[in-house]
N, C-alpha and C positions, 0 to 999 in steps of 0.2 A: 504494500500500500504506500502511495506517495505521501509525503509529509502534509500536503494540503488536503488530503482526503480524510477529513475528520469523521468521527462517528456520527456527528450531526448531519454532515453532508451525505454520508453513505445512507443514513436513514431516509433523508429526503429523496435521494435517487431511487431507493427501493420503493418508496411510495409513488414516485412519478413514472417509473419505467415499468412496462410489462416484464414479467418474470424472466422471459427469455432474453430480452434486451439487457436487463440488469446483469445477468450471468455473463453474457457475451461482451458487453461494453465496459462494465465496471470490474468484474472479476476476471475478465479476459480468458474465459473458459469456453470450450466448444459446447454448443447446444444443438438440439434437434431443430427441425424447421417449424415446429409448432410448440405452443406453450399455453398455459392457462391465461385467460383473458381478463376477467374481472372477478374479484373475490366476493364472497358473501358479505364480508365486513364493509367493503367499498359500496356495495349495493345498498346495504342497510343505512349507510350514512346519507344516501339520497332519498330514503323513504321517510319523508317528513310530513306527508299528507296523511290524515287519518282515514280518508275515503276518497273516491272520485269526486273532484270538486264540482260545485255548482257554478256554471259560467253563464255570462250574459249571452243571449241568443245571437247578437250581432258580433260577438267576438270572433276575430279571424282565427281559423284553425286549419291545420293540415291533417288530412286523413291518409295514413299510409296503408297500402294494400299490397300484400305479397301472397300470391296464390299458387296452390297446387291441389289437384283434385283427388289424387289417389295415393301418392307416395309420401306426402307430407301435409302438414296443416296449412290452412289458409288463415292468415292473420290480418286483423284490422286494428290499427291504433290511431287515436286522435290526440294530437298535441297542439300546444300553443306556446308562443313566446311570452316569457315573464321577466322583464328586464333583460339581463344577459343570460338568462337560463331558459331551459325548455321544460315545460310542465306536461306530464301525462294527464289527459283529461278523461279518456275512456279507452277500452279495448275489448275485443271479442275474438275468440279463437274457434275455428271450425276444424274438427279433427276427423279424418276419414277412418273407416274401419274396413276389414276385409269384406269385399263385395258391396261396400257402401261408400262410394266416393263422396266428396264434399258436395253439398247441395248448393249449387251456384245461385239458384233462385233465392235461397235464404240469405246468401251473401249480398245479393243485389238488394233485397228488401231491407237489410240492415243499413246499407249505404244510403238508401232512399230516406229512411227514418233519420239518419244522421244529418242528411241535407235539410230536412224539415227542422231539426233541432238547432242546427248551426248553418243558417243560410249562407254565411260568409265563409264557406269552406273551399278548400282545394284538395282534390284527390290526387295523391302521388302514387303511381302504380308501376309494377313490373310488367312490361308489355309481353313477356314471354307467353303467359297463359291468360292474362287478364285484358288484352287489347279489345276484344269484342264487348266484354262487359263494360269497360270504360267508355267505349263508343256509345253504347246504349244509354248509359247514365248521362253522358254529355248531351246527346241529341234529344233525348226524351224528357230528361229531368233537369237540364240546365246546370249540371255540376261541372265546375271548372276542373280540368284534368291536366296533369303534367307527368309525362313519362319519366321513369327512372330506369335506364338501361343498366343491367348488371354487368357492365364492363369491368375489366381489372382496375382501371383508373378510378371509376366510381366506387367500386367495392373497397379499394384501399382508402380513399378519402372518407367513406362512410365509417369504416372501422376506426380510423384515427379520431374522427369526430365524436363517436360514441365513447371511446376511451377517455378523451379529454373532458367531455361533459361529466362523466362519472368521477374522474380523478379530481377535478376541481369542484365537485358537488354542485354542478350547474344543471344537473338533471333532477327534476323534482317528481317523485312518483308516490303512489299510494301502496299499501301492503297488498301483495298478491303472491301467493306461494308458487304458482306456476311460472310467473314471470321471474321470480327469484331463482327458481330451479333452472330455468332455461339459461339465464345469463351466467350463472356460476358453472354451468356445464359446457360453456362455449370455450373454444380454443381460438387462438389467432395463429395463422400460418403465414410465413413470410418467405418471399423469394425475390429474384431480381426485378420482377414485375410489380412488386408491392406486397401489401398485406391484406388479408381478408379473414372474416369470421367463419369458422367451421364448427360443426357440432361434434360433441363427444360420440364416438361410435357406439357407446353403451347407452346413449340417451334414447329413451323410448317414448317420451311424451310429445316429441315433434313440435315444440313451440318455437317459433322463429322470432328472434329479437330484432332483426335487421330493420323492421319497419320504423323503429323509434327514431331513426336518424336519416332516413332517405331524403 
């Protein structure tokens, strides 16, 4: 350890850097290409709401939609800006089961109800499987839409954004065990193209956290 690397500085670096980065950059040790992303303690520090907040109907919100009909869940999250922070307003998870894919009509109806509740909303969606649904919502219900293509560049920026929000406690969430389980079971993988969030291979509840920051 260099003379300027005090215990206080090391503790600060351990708090700020993902586990893999700390080992590689500070301890100068080889690491695998993936590491834990966010700890339960870090997430709990962001859990400062007692329940989903009551918000003014005209409040601008972003609705994140990430969909999969058979192999993974479809997730909807609603967030808004609060100062320099992001606040979780609402969320809903649709989980498929063997022989029973996600009911896209139920997903559509949920989004329509959210539009009624928050008229000043923008739907941010992954166009891979949700393009037609987004088109229907835009054309028939007047919902503003914005594509989020899951390119390596976008995924890397999204991963860093979520990590920074949690690290500096600028993400404000309410208690929800499924969300906590999902975030603490995520890993971040890094290569020359950037970094992205991946799920623990042992994870079975298929909750996707990426909507929080798209």
